[in-house]
PATI-848456 format. One record per residue: y, x, z of N, C-alpha, C in turn; residue in one letter. Coordinates in nm, 4 decimals, always signed. Layout:
<atoms>
atom n_north->Y&n_east->X&n_up->Z&ca_north->Y&ca_east->X&ca_up->Z&c_north->Y&c_east->X&c_up->Z&resn->a .
...
</atoms>
This chain:
<atoms>
atom n_north->+9.5398&n_east->+10.6107&n_up->+11.5201&ca_north->+9.6241&ca_east->+10.7240&ca_up->+11.4947&c_north->+9.7621&c_east->+10.6755&c_up->+11.4501&resn->m .
atom n_north->+9.8644&n_east->+10.7316&n_up->+11.5078&ca_north->+10.0015&ca_east->+10.6902&ca_up->+11.4784&c_north->+10.0442&c_east->+10.7407&c_up->+11.3411&resn->a .
atom n_north->+10.1285&n_east->+10.6627&n_up->+11.2778&ca_north->+10.1839&ca_east->+10.7017&ca_up->+11.1484&c_north->+10.2826&c_east->+10.8160&c_up->+11.1671&resn->a .
atom n_north->+10.2834&n_east->+10.9067&n_up->+11.0730&ca_north->+10.3805&ca_east->+11.0161&ca_up->+11.0762&c_north->+10.5160&c_east->+10.9628&c_up->+11.0308&resn->t .
atom n_north->+10.6247&n_east->+11.0327&n_up->+11.0642&ca_north->+10.7556&ca_east->+10.9895&ca_up->+11.0141&c_north->+10.7593&c_east->+10.9794&c_up->+10.8613&resn->p .
atom n_north->+10.6927&n_east->+11.0716&n_up->+10.7928&ca_north->+10.6863&ca_east->+11.0657&ca_up->+10.6463&c_north->+10.6192&c_east->+10.9359&c_up->+10.6005&resn->y .
atom n_north->+10.5110&n_east->+10.8976&n_up->+10.6657&ca_north->+10.4434&ca_east->+10.7724&ca_up->+10.6306&c_north->+10.5326&c_east->+10.6518&c_up->+10.6586&resn->e .
atom n_north->+10.6073&n_east->+10.6556&n_up->+10.7688&ca_north->+10.6965&ca_east->+10.5447&ca_up->+10.8033&c_north->+10.8067&c_east->+10.5301&c_up->+10.6991&resn->v .
atom n_north->+10.8667&n_east->+10.6413&n_up->+10.6555&ca_north->+10.9737&ca_east->+10.6320&ca_up->+10.5558&c_north->+10.9180&c_east->+10.5788&c_up->+10.4235&resn->v .
atom n_north->+10.7974&n_east->+10.6150&n_up->+10.3896&ca_north->+10.7362&ca_east->+10.5638&ca_up->+10.2657&c_north->+10.7049&c_east->+10.4143&c_up->+10.2770&resn->r .
atom n_north->+10.6540&n_east->+10.3722&n_up->+10.3917&ca_north->+10.6268&ca_east->+10.2289&ca_up->+10.4135&c_north->+10.7561&c_east->+10.1493&c_up->+10.4016&resn->i .
atom n_north->+10.8616&n_east->+10.1987&n_up->+10.4658&ca_north->+10.9905&ca_east->+10.1295&ca_up->+10.4624&c_north->+11.0472&c_east->+10.1256&c_up->+10.3208&resn->a .
atom n_north->+11.0347&n_east->+10.2345&n_up->+10.2477&ca_north->+11.0863&ca_east->+10.2397&ca_up->+10.1101&c_north->+11.0130&c_east->+10.1401&c_up->+10.0210&resn->a .
atom n_north->+10.8815&n_east->+10.1346&n_up->+10.0328&ca_north->+10.8043&ca_east->+10.0390&ca_up->+9.9528&c_north->+10.8387&c_east->+9.8950&c_up->+9.9897&resn->h .
atom n_north->+10.8609&n_east->+9.8694&n_up->+10.1177&ca_north->+10.8999&ca_east->+9.7349&ca_up->+10.1614&c_north->+11.0353&c_east->+9.6971&c_up->+10.1016&resn->a .
atom n_north->+11.1294&n_east->+9.7895&n_up->+10.1029&ca_north->+11.2613&ca_east->+9.7636&ca_up->+10.0432&c_north->+11.2472&c_east->+9.7369&c_up->+9.8943&resn->a .
atom n_north->+11.1649&n_east->+9.8158&n_up->+9.8295&ca_north->+11.1410&ca_east->+9.7982&ca_up->+9.6860&c_north->+11.0775&c_east->+9.6627&c_up->+9.6569&resn->d .
atom n_north->+10.9853&n_east->+9.6201&n_up->+9.7426&ca_north->+10.9199&ca_east->+9.4901&ca_up->+9.7253&c_north->+11.0207&c_east->+9.3753&c_up->+9.7270&resn->d .
atom n_north->+11.1285&n_east->+9.3928&n_up->+9.8004&ca_north->+11.2320&ca_east->+9.2887&ca_up->+9.8103&c_north->+11.3499&c_east->+9.3157&c_up->+9.7168&resn->k .
atom n_north->+11.3274&n_east->+9.4015&n_up->+9.6184&ca_north->+11.4240&ca_east->+9.4279&ca_up->+9.5120&c_north->+11.5495&c_east->+9.5014&c_up->+9.5568&resn->k .
atom n_north->+11.5393&n_east->+9.5807&n_up->+9.6631&ca_north->+11.6509&ca_east->+9.6695&ca_up->+9.6968&c_north->+11.6643&c_east->+9.7705&c_up->+9.5828&resn->a .
atom n_north->+11.7837&n_east->+9.8239&n_up->+9.5659&ca_north->+11.8076&ca_east->+9.9193&ca_up->+9.4584&c_north->+11.8548&c_east->+10.0523&c_up->+9.5154&resn->t .
atom n_north->+11.8591&n_east->+10.1518&n_up->+9.4301&ca_north->+11.9059&ca_east->+10.2859&ca_up->+9.4689&c_north->+11.8417&c_east->+10.3330&c_up->+9.5992&resn->d .
atom n_north->+11.7100&n_east->+10.3226&n_up->+9.6067&ca_north->+11.6370&ca_east->+10.3608&ca_up->+9.7270&c_north->+11.6246&c_east->+10.5129&c_up->+9.7300&resn->i .
atom n_north->+11.6776&n_east->+10.5711&n_up->+9.8370&ca_north->+11.6760&ca_east->+10.7164&ca_up->+9.8527&c_north->+11.6234&c_east->+10.7492&c_up->+9.9915&resn->v .
atom n_north->+11.5252&n_east->+10.8378&n_up->+9.9959&ca_north->+11.4738&ca_east->+10.8885&ca_up->+10.1234&c_north->+11.5127&c_east->+11.0351&c_up->+10.1335&resn->a .
atom n_north->+11.5782&n_east->+11.0707&n_up->+10.2437&ca_north->+11.6246&ca_east->+11.2073&ca_up->+10.2644&c_north->+11.5463&c_east->+11.2722&c_up->+10.3779&resn->l .
atom n_north->+11.5063&n_east->+11.3955&n_up->+10.3576&ca_north->+11.4360&ca_east->+11.4735&ca_up->+10.4587&c_north->+11.5400&c_east->+11.5537&c_up->+10.5365&resn->d .
atom n_north->+11.5629&n_east->+11.5156&n_up->+10.6606&ca_north->+11.6652&ca_east->+11.5791&ca_up->+10.7440&c_north->+11.6068&c_east->+11.6811&c_up->+10.8417&resn->l .
atom n_north->+11.4781&n_east->+11.7086&n_up->+10.8315&ca_north->+11.4149&ca_east->+11.8027&ca_up->+10.9233&c_north->+11.4806&c_east->+11.9402&c_up->+10.9102&resn->q .
atom n_north->+11.5215&n_east->+11.9937&n_up->+11.0212&ca_north->+11.5873&ca_east->+12.1237&ca_up->+11.0219&c_north->+11.7342&c_east->+12.1179&c_up->+10.9873&resn->g .
atom n_north->+11.7842&n_east->+12.0004&n_up->+10.9503&ca_north->+11.9250&ca_east->+11.9835&ca_up->+10.9142&c_north->+11.9984&c_east->+11.9033&c_up->+11.0209&resn->i .
atom n_north->+11.9274&n_east->+11.8082&n_up->+11.0823&ca_north->+11.9901&ca_east->+11.7158&ca_up->+11.1767&c_north->+11.9036&c_east->+11.6972&c_up->+11.3004&resn->s .
atom n_north->+11.9700&n_east->+11.6767&n_up->+11.4130&ca_north->+11.8996&ca_east->+11.6406&ca_up->+11.5354&c_north->+11.8901&c_east->+11.4890&c_up->+11.5501&resn->d .
atom n_north->+11.9552&n_east->+11.4155&n_up->+11.4604&ca_north->+11.9595&ca_east->+11.2701&ca_up->+11.4673&c_north->+11.8236&c_east->+11.2097&c_up->+11.4363&resn->v .
atom n_north->+11.7628&n_east->+11.2521&n_up->+11.3263&ca_north->+11.6323&ca_east->+11.2004&ca_up->+11.2864&c_north->+11.5701&c_east->+11.2957&c_up->+11.1859&resn->s .
atom n_north->+11.4438&n_east->+11.2696&n_up->+11.1534&ca_north->+11.3745&ca_east->+11.3509&ca_up->+11.0537&c_north->+11.3995&c_east->+11.2996&c_up->+10.9119&resn->d .
atom n_north->+11.4139&n_east->+11.1672&n_up->+10.8993&ca_north->+11.4324&ca_east->+11.1055&ca_up->+10.7675&c_north->+11.5351&c_east->+10.9939&c_up->+10.7741&resn->y .
atom n_north->+11.6120&n_east->+10.9813&n_up->+10.6667&ca_north->+11.6964&ca_east->+10.8651&ca_up->+10.6430&c_north->+11.6389&c_east->+10.7937&c_up->+10.5215&resn->f .
atom n_north->+11.6325&n_east->+10.6629&n_up->+10.5295&ca_north->+11.6064&ca_east->+10.5811&ca_up->+10.4127&c_north->+11.7338&c_east->+10.5038&c_up->+10.3861&resn->l .
atom n_north->+11.7833&n_east->+10.5124&n_up->+10.2647&ca_north->+11.9075&ca_east->+10.4460&ca_up->+10.2269&c_north->+11.8762&c_east->+10.3553&c_up->+10.1089&resn->i .
atom n_north->+11.9213&n_east->+10.2302&n_up->+10.1169&ca_north->+11.8989&ca_east->+10.1383&ca_up->+10.0055&c_north->+12.0135&c_east->+10.0384&c_up->+9.9970&resn->c .
atom n_north->+12.0189&n_east->+9.9692&n_up->+9.8849&ca_north->+12.1253&ca_east->+9.8729&ca_up->+9.8585&c_north->+12.0645&c_east->+9.7367&c_up->+9.8278&resn->t .
atom n_north->+12.1258&n_east->+9.6337&n_up->+9.8822&ca_north->+12.0898&ca_east->+9.4953&ca_up->+9.8515&c_north->+12.2106&c_east->+9.4291&c_up->+9.7861&resn->a .
atom n_north->+12.1863&n_east->+9.3451&n_up->+9.6890&ca_north->+12.2931&ca_east->+9.2879&ca_up->+9.6073&c_north->+12.3876&c_east->+9.1954&c_up->+9.6840&resn->a .
atom n_north->+12.3369&n_east->+9.1282&n_up->+9.7868&ca_north->+12.4197&ca_east->+9.0315&ca_up->+9.8601&c_north->+12.3668&c_east->+9.0184&c_up->+10.0028&resn->n .
atom n_north->+12.4427&n_east->+8.9516&n_up->+10.0905&ca_north->+12.4004&ca_east->+8.9410&ca_up->+10.2316&c_north->+12.2637&c_east->+8.8760&c_up->+10.2515&resn->p .
atom n_north->+12.2332&n_east->+8.7774&n_up->+10.1734&ca_north->+12.1039&ca_east->+8.7098&ca_up->+10.1859&c_north->+11.9898&c_east->+8.8055&c_up->+10.1520&resn->r .
atom n_north->+12.0095&n_east->+8.8829&n_up->+10.0447&ca_north->+11.9092&ca_east->+8.9805&ca_up->+10.0056&c_north->+11.8986&c_east->+9.0920&c_up->+10.1102&resn->m .
atom n_north->+12.0120&n_east->+9.1298&n_up->+10.1690&ca_north->+12.0121&ca_east->+9.2326&ca_up->+10.2735&c_north->+11.9240&c_east->+9.1885&c_up->+10.3902&resn->l .
atom n_north->+11.9378&n_east->+9.0642&n_up->+10.4322&ca_north->+11.8529&ca_east->+9.0112&ca_up->+10.5392&c_north->+11.7052&c_east->+9.0150&c_up->+10.5000&resn->d .
atom n_north->+11.6748&n_east->+8.9786&n_up->+10.3766&ca_north->+11.5359&ca_east->+8.9774&ca_up->+10.3305&c_north->+11.4781&c_east->+9.1190&c_up->+10.3272&resn->a .
atom n_north->+11.5565&n_east->+9.2153&n_up->+10.2829&ca_north->+11.5121&ca_east->+9.3547&ca_up->+10.2787&c_north->+11.4813&c_east->+9.4039&c_up->+10.4199&resn->v .
atom n_north->+11.5724&n_east->+9.3787&n_up->+10.5137&ca_north->+11.5529&ca_east->+9.4231&ca_up->+10.6523&c_north->+11.4309&c_east->+9.3558&c_up->+10.7143&resn->i .
atom n_north->+11.4159&n_east->+9.2259&n_up->+10.6924&ca_north->+11.2992&ca_east->+9.1547&ca_up->+10.7463&c_north->+11.1691&c_east->+9.2140&c_up->+10.6926&resn->d .
atom n_north->+11.1667&n_east->+9.2450&n_up->+10.5633&ca_north->+11.0458&ca_east->+9.3011&ca_up->+10.5017&c_north->+11.0151&c_east->+9.4400&c_up->+10.5567&resn->e .
atom n_north->+11.1175&n_east->+9.5220&n_up->+10.5714&ca_north->+11.0959&ca_east->+9.6561&ca_up->+10.6274&c_north->+11.0407&c_east->+9.6457&c_up->+10.7685&resn->i .
atom n_north->+11.1029&n_east->+9.5628&n_up->+10.8513&ca_north->+11.0549&ca_east->+9.5485&ca_up->+10.9896&c_north->+10.9095&c_east->+9.5012&c_up->+10.9938&resn->e .
atom n_north->+10.8769&n_east->+9.4045&n_up->+10.9099&ca_north->+10.7408&ca_east->+9.3500&ca_up->+10.9100&c_north->+10.6391&c_east->+9.4534&c_up->+10.8613&resn->e .
atom n_north->+10.6685&n_east->+9.5200&n_up->+10.7507&ca_north->+10.5729&ca_east->+9.6158&ca_up->+10.6943&c_north->+10.5539&c_east->+9.7371&c_up->+10.7861&resn->k .
atom n_north->+10.6613&n_east->+9.7848&n_up->+10.8474&ca_north->+10.6486&ca_east->+9.8983&ca_up->+10.9393&c_north->+10.5700&c_east->+9.8559&c_up->+11.0635&resn->v .
atom n_north->+10.5951&n_east->+9.7343&n_up->+11.1110&ca_north->+10.5203&ca_east->+9.6848&ca_up->+11.2276&c_north->+10.3718&c_east->+9.6712&c_up->+11.1950&resn->r .
atom n_north->+10.3399&n_east->+9.6146&n_up->+11.0798&ca_north->+10.2000&ca_east->+9.5923&ca_up->+11.0427&c_north->+10.1262&c_east->+9.7210&c_up->+11.0055&resn->l .
atom n_north->+10.1940&n_east->+9.8123&n_up->+10.9363&ca_north->+10.1271&ca_east->+9.9307&ca_up->+10.8824&c_north->+10.1421&c_east->+10.0563&c_up->+10.9676&resn->n .
atom n_north->+10.2421&n_east->+10.0583&n_up->+11.0552&ca_north->+10.2626&ca_east->+10.1760&ca_up->+11.1397&c_north->+10.2655&c_east->+10.1395&c_up->+11.2879&resn->a .
atom n_north->+10.2550&n_east->+10.0103&n_up->+11.3178&ca_north->+10.2565&ca_east->+9.9619&ca_up->+11.4558&c_north->+10.3830&c_east->+10.0056&c_up->+11.5304&resn->n .
atom n_north->+10.4962&n_east->+9.9967&n_up->+11.4606&ca_north->+10.6249&ca_east->+10.0355&ca_up->+11.5203&c_north->+10.7256&c_east->+9.9227&c_up->+11.5103&resn->l .
atom n_north->+10.8068&n_east->+9.9132&n_up->+11.6135&ca_north->+10.9235&ca_east->+9.8258&ca_up->+11.6124&c_north->+11.0459&c_east->+9.9150&c_up->+11.6242&resn->k .
atom n_north->+11.1594&n_east->+9.8726&n_up->+11.5685&ca_north->+11.2794&ca_east->+9.9566&ca_up->+11.5803&c_north->+11.3199&c_east->+9.9768&c_up->+11.7255&resn->p .
atom n_north->+11.3650&n_east->+10.0981&n_up->+11.7568&ca_north->+11.4187&ca_east->+10.1259&ca_up->+11.8898&c_north->+11.5518&c_east->+10.0549&c_up->+11.9078&resn->l .
atom n_north->+11.6265&n_east->+10.0458&n_up->+11.7979&ca_north->+11.7512&ca_east->+9.9692&ca_up->+11.7981&c_north->+11.7753&c_east->+9.9156&c_up->+11.6589&resn->s .
atom n_north->+11.8613&n_east->+9.8166&n_up->+11.6560&ca_north->+11.8896&ca_east->+9.7426&ca_up->+11.5340&c_north->+12.0398&c_east->+9.7140&c_up->+11.5348&resn->h .
atom n_north->+12.1129&n_east->+9.7683&n_up->+11.4414&ca_north->+12.2582&ca_east->+9.7492&ca_up->+11.4371&c_north->+12.2957&c_east->+9.6708&c_up->+11.3128&resn->e .
atom n_north->+12.3858&n_east->+9.5748&n_up->+11.3300&ca_north->+12.4310&ca_east->+9.4933&ca_up->+11.2176&c_north->+12.3375&c_east->+9.3763&c_up->+11.1946&resn->g .
atom n_north->+12.3855&n_east->+9.2784&n_up->+11.1265&ca_north->+12.3109&ca_east->+9.1597&ca_up->+11.0845&c_north->+12.4115&c_east->+9.0468&c_up->+11.0712&resn->r .
atom n_north->+12.3661&n_east->+8.9305&n_up->+11.0420&ca_north->+12.4510&ca_east->+8.8110&ca_up->+11.0335&c_north->+12.5861&c_east->+8.8397&c_up->+10.9679&resn->a .
atom n_north->+12.5819&n_east->+8.8562&n_up->+10.8383&ca_north->+12.7058&ca_east->+8.8783&ca_up->+10.7656&c_north->+12.7495&c_east->+9.0234&c_up->+10.7582&resn->g .
atom n_north->+12.6723&n_east->+9.1129&n_up->+10.8144&ca_north->+12.7076&ca_east->+9.2550&ca_up->+10.8111&c_north->+12.6885&c_east->+9.3103&c_up->+10.6706&resn->a .
atom n_north->+12.7623&n_east->+9.4150&n_up->+10.6395&ca_north->+12.7480&ca_east->+9.4791&ca_up->+10.5087&c_north->+12.6662&c_east->+9.6078&c_up->+10.5193&resn->s .
atom n_north->+12.6232&n_east->+9.6418&n_up->+10.6414&ca_north->+12.5413&ca_east->+9.7603&ca_up->+10.6656&c_north->+12.4511&c_east->+9.7288&c_up->+10.7843&resn->w .
atom n_north->+12.3205&n_east->+9.7415&n_up->+10.7643&ca_north->+12.2246&ca_east->+9.7200&ca_up->+10.8720&c_north->+12.1483&c_east->+9.8498&c_up->+10.8930&resn->v .
atom n_north->+12.1333&n_east->+9.8884&n_up->+11.0184&ca_north->+12.0646&ca_east->+10.0110&ca_up->+11.0542&c_north->+11.9454&c_east->+9.9766&c_up->+11.1420&resn->l .
atom n_north->+11.8303&n_east->+10.0302&n_up->+11.1063&ca_north->+11.7093&ca_east->+10.0198&ca_up->+11.1884&c_north->+11.6748&c_east->+10.1602&c_up->+11.2343&resn->l .
atom n_north->+11.6657&n_east->+10.1801&n_up->+11.3646&ca_north->+11.6360&ca_east->+10.3116&ca_up->+11.4204&c_north->+11.4922&c_east->+10.3138&c_up->+11.4712&resn->d .
atom n_north->+11.4092&n_east->+10.3900&n_up->+11.4011&ca_north->+11.2706&ca_east->+10.4073&ca_up->+11.4422&c_north->+11.2502&c_east->+10.5441&c_up->+11.5074&resn->y .
atom n_north->+11.3574&n_east->+10.6053&n_up->+11.5557&ca_north->+11.3477&ca_east->+10.7387&ca_up->+11.6151&c_north->+11.3558&c_east->+10.8438&c_up->+11.5066&resn->g .
atom n_north->+11.2421&n_east->+10.8962&n_up->+11.4632&ca_north->+11.2464&ca_east->+10.9997&ca_up->+11.3602&c_north->+11.2836&c_east->+10.9467&c_up->+11.2215&resn->p .
atom n_north->+11.2840&n_east->+10.8153&n_up->+11.2038&ca_north->+11.3227&ca_east->+10.7538&ca_up->+11.0762&c_north->+11.4332&c_east->+10.6525&c_up->+11.1030&resn->v .
atom n_north->+11.5431&n_east->+10.6677&n_up->+11.0292&ca_north->+11.6529&ca_east->+10.5718&ca_up->+11.0395&c_north->+11.6727&c_east->+10.5079&c_up->+10.9022&resn->v .
atom n_north->+11.6708&n_east->+10.3762&n_up->+10.8994&ca_north->+11.6878&ca_east->+10.2999&ca_up->+10.7761&c_north->+11.8311&c_east->+10.2482&c_up->+10.7704&resn->v .
atom n_north->+11.8962&n_east->+10.2726&n_up->+10.6571&ca_north->+12.0310&ca_east->+10.2219&ca_up->+10.6315&c_north->+12.0225&c_east->+10.1307&c_up->+10.5097&resn->h .
atom n_north->+12.0530&n_east->+10.0031&n_up->+10.5271&ca_north->+12.0562&ca_east->+9.9093&ca_up->+10.4154&c_north->+12.1998&c_east->+9.8588&c_up->+10.4016&resn->a .
atom n_north->+12.2524&n_east->+9.8702&n_up->+10.2822&ca_north->+12.3937&ca_east->+9.8420&ca_up->+10.2558&c_north->+12.4119&c_east->+9.7341&c_up->+10.1502&resn->f .
atom n_north->+12.5277&n_east->+9.6718&n_up->+10.1549&ca_north->+12.5778&ca_east->+9.6003&ca_up->+10.0388&c_north->+12.6442&c_east->+9.7051&c_up->+9.9494&resn->l .
atom n_north->+12.6535&n_east->+9.6809&n_up->+9.8194&ca_north->+12.7009&ca_east->+9.7853&ca_up->+9.7271&c_north->+12.8347&c_east->+9.8489&c_up->+9.7634&resn->p .
atom n_north->+12.9344&n_east->+9.7690&n_up->+9.7958&ca_north->+13.0676&ca_east->+9.8249&ca_up->+9.8229&c_north->+13.0698&c_east->+9.9101&c_up->+9.9503&resn->e .
atom n_north->+12.9890&n_east->+9.8743&n_up->+10.0480&ca_north->+12.9819&ca_east->+9.9512&ca_up->+10.1716&c_north->+12.9093&c_east->+10.0829&c_up->+10.1479&resn->t .
atom n_north->+12.8046&n_east->+10.0794&n_up->+10.0694&ca_north->+12.7339&ca_east->+10.2041&ca_up->+10.0379&c_north->+12.8250&c_east->+10.2991&c_up->+9.9604&resn->r .
atom n_north->+12.9003&n_east->+10.2452&n_up->+9.8655&ca_north->+12.9940&ca_east->+10.3282&ca_up->+9.7898&c_north->+13.0991&c_east->+10.3903&c_up->+9.8812&resn->d .
atom n_north->+13.1421&n_east->+10.3160&n_up->+9.9815&ca_north->+13.2456&ca_east->+10.3643&ca_up->+10.0723&c_north->+13.1943&c_east->+10.4781&c_up->+10.1614&resn->y .
atom n_north->+13.0766&n_east->+10.4609&n_up->+10.2201&ca_north->+13.0255&ca_east->+10.5602&ca_up->+10.3157&c_north->+12.9532&c_east->+10.6785&c_up->+10.2501&resn->y .
atom n_north->+12.8916&n_east->+10.6579&n_up->+10.1370&ca_north->+12.8266&ca_east->+10.7652&ca_up->+10.0607&c_north->+12.7422&c_east->+10.8596&c_up->+10.1469&resn->r .
atom n_north->+12.6470&n_east->+10.8062&n_up->+10.2160&ca_north->+12.5638&ca_east->+10.8887&ca_up->+10.3039&c_north->+12.4912&c_east->+10.9998&c_up->+10.2292&resn->l .
atom n_north->+12.4545&n_east->+10.9745&n_up->+10.1048&ca_north->+12.3866&ca_east->+11.0793&ca_up->+10.0278&c_north->+12.4751&c_east->+11.2024&c_up->+10.0105&resn->e .
atom n_north->+12.6045&n_east->+11.1811&n_up->+9.9944&ca_north->+12.6959&ca_east->+11.2953&ca_up->+9.9821&c_north->+12.7156&c_east->+11.3632&c_up->+10.1163&resn->r .
atom n_north->+12.7257&n_east->+11.2838&n_up->+10.2212&ca_north->+12.7431&ca_east->+11.3393&ca_up->+10.3553&c_north->+12.6253&c_east->+11.4294&c_up->+10.3921&resn->l .
atom n_north->+12.5058&n_east->+11.3891&n_up->+10.3535&ca_north->+12.3838&ca_east->+11.4649&ca_up->+10.3813&c_north->+12.3350&c_east->+11.5327&c_up->+10.2532&resn->w .
atom n_north->+12.4266&n_east->+11.5840&n_up->+10.1744&ca_north->+12.3961&ca_east->+11.6424&ca_up->+10.0445&c_north->+12.3009&c_east->+11.7610&c_up->+10.0480&resn->g .
atom n_north->+12.2907&n_east->+11.8292&n_up->+10.1621&ca_north->+12.1994&ca_east->+11.9426&ca_up->+10.1737&c_north->+12.0545&c_east->+11.8992&c_up->+10.1943&resn->d .
atom n_north->+12.0348&n_east->+11.7723&n_up->+10.2247&ca_north->+11.8996&ca_east->+11.7229&ca_up->+10.2541&c_north->+11.8228&c_east->+11.6961&c_up->+10.1248&resn->a .
atom n_north->+11.7013&n_east->+11.7475&n_up->+10.1156&ca_north->+11.6209&ca_east->+11.7183&ca_up->+9.9968&c_north->+11.5753&c_east->+11.5728&c_up->+9.9960&resn->p .
atom n_north->+11.5635&n_east->+11.5183&n_up->+9.8754&ca_north->+11.5119&ca_east->+11.3830&ca_up->+9.8633&c_north->+11.3601&c_east->+11.3848&c_up->+9.8703&resn->q .
atom n_north->+11.3072&n_east->+11.2787&n_up->+9.9283&ca_north->+11.1629&ca_east->+11.2629&ca_up->+9.9447&c_north->+11.1116&c_east->+11.1717&c_up->+9.8336&resn->v .
atom n_north->+11.0006&n_east->+11.2118&n_up->+9.7721&ca_north->+10.9365&ca_east->+11.1256&ca_up->+9.6734&c_north->+10.8563&c_east->+11.0204&c_up->+9.7493&resn->d .
atom n_north->+10.9109&n_east->+10.9009&n_up->+9.7603&ca_north->+10.8458&ca_east->+10.7962&ca_up->+9.8385&c_north->+10.7501&c_east->+10.7130&c_up->+9.7544&resn->w .
atom n_north->+10.7524&n_east->+10.7313&n_up->+9.6239&ca_north->+10.6668&ca_east->+10.6495&ca_up->+9.5372&c_north->+10.5324&c_east->+10.7150&c_up->+9.5267&resn->q .
</atoms>
């Protein structure tokens, strides 16, 4: 049985948390956006940690939900990495980039998901 988008966002959030990502926020975009059902947004302290967070998310989602990203944007020195799983989009930022884009404010109407 395939994992639901809600299960995928929770798996990804726990994986990010396991690698010490901070300010982990999951937003429920159902009925608000045609882009995806959920956004997961998190922050990594530095580029090396950002790579580790993304690697952990990809591995845990692959192992626990049998999914690979449809697309993968950013890496190698990037300050923002995006993993697109279709109904779930993961955004991992360095602190200054997250502060600049403020996705939580942009999607302020979206309720937060309790991923814990």
